[in-house]
C-alpha positions in Angstrom: 3.9 5.3 1.7 2.0 8.9 2.7 -1.6 7.2 2.0 -0.4 4.5 4.7 0.5 7.3 7.0 -2.6 9.4 6.5 -5.1 6.6 6.4 -3.7 5.0 9.9 -4.1 8.7 11.6 -7.6 8.9 10.1 -8.4 5.5 11.6 -6.8 6.3 14.7 -8.6 9.4 15.1 -11.9 7.6 14.5 -11.4 5.0 16.5 -10.2 7.2 19.6 -13.4 9.4 18.7 -15.4 6.3 19.2 -13.8 5.0 22.7 -14.5 8.7 23.8 -17.8 8.2 22.8 -18.6 5.1 24.1 -16.6 6.1 27.9 -19.2 9.2 28.0 -22.1 7.3 27.3 -21.6 3.6 28.1 -18.9 3.9 30.7 -16.4 1.8 28.9 -13.1 2.5 30.7 -11.2 5.7 29.7 -8.2 4.0 28.3 -10.0 1.4 25.6 -10.1 4.3 23.1 -6.5 5.5 23.1 -5.1 1.5 23.2 -7.5 0.6 20.6 -6.7 3.4 18.4 -2.8 2.7 18.2 -3.6 -1.0 17.6 -6.1 -0.5 14.8 -3.7 2.5 13.2 -0.8 0.0 13.6 -2.7 -2.6 11.8 -3.5 -0.3 9.0 0.0 0.8 8.7 1.7 -2.5 8.7 -1.1 -4.3 7.1 0.1 -7.7 7.3 -2.3 -9.8 5.2 -1.7 -7.3 2.4 -5.8 -7.0 2.0 -5.8 -3.3 2.2 -2.7 -2.2 0.4 -2.2 -5.4 -1.8 1.5 -6.2 -2.8 3.9 -3.4 -5.0 2.4 -3.6 -8.9 5.2 -5.8 -10.8 5.8 -4.4 -14.4 6.1 -6.8 -17.0 8.7 -6.1 -20.0 8.4 -8.3 -23.2 11.5 -9.2 -24.5 12.1 -8.1 -27.9 13.6 -10.8 -29.8 17.0 -10.2 -31.6 17.1 -10.6 -35.2 18.5 -14.0 -36.6 20.0 -13.0 -40.0 20.8 -9.4 -41.5 18.2 -7.4 -42.8 17.4 -5.0 -45.5 18.4 -1.9 -43.4 22.1 -3.5 -41.9 23.2 -5.2 -45.5 22.7 -1.7 -47.0 24.7 0.2 -44.6 27.4 -2.9 -44.1 29.8 -3.7 -47.1 29.1 -7.2 -48.4 
């Protein structure tokens, strides 16, 4: 979860800075940068398509077969 928060903040800062640069150089409206930064940060944080963060890894646990009959170790400790 911390990775998502840090990545979202970095993306927001990058988009905001790019928007301010575009405002100063190209004359783009000044509110485009902050609005686009919030949208992109939200998309990176939520990741609705699971392309950025993927799904959580699943653990596979192998089943251990139960013994079918008495083994040497079991018969030595149990009375006959």
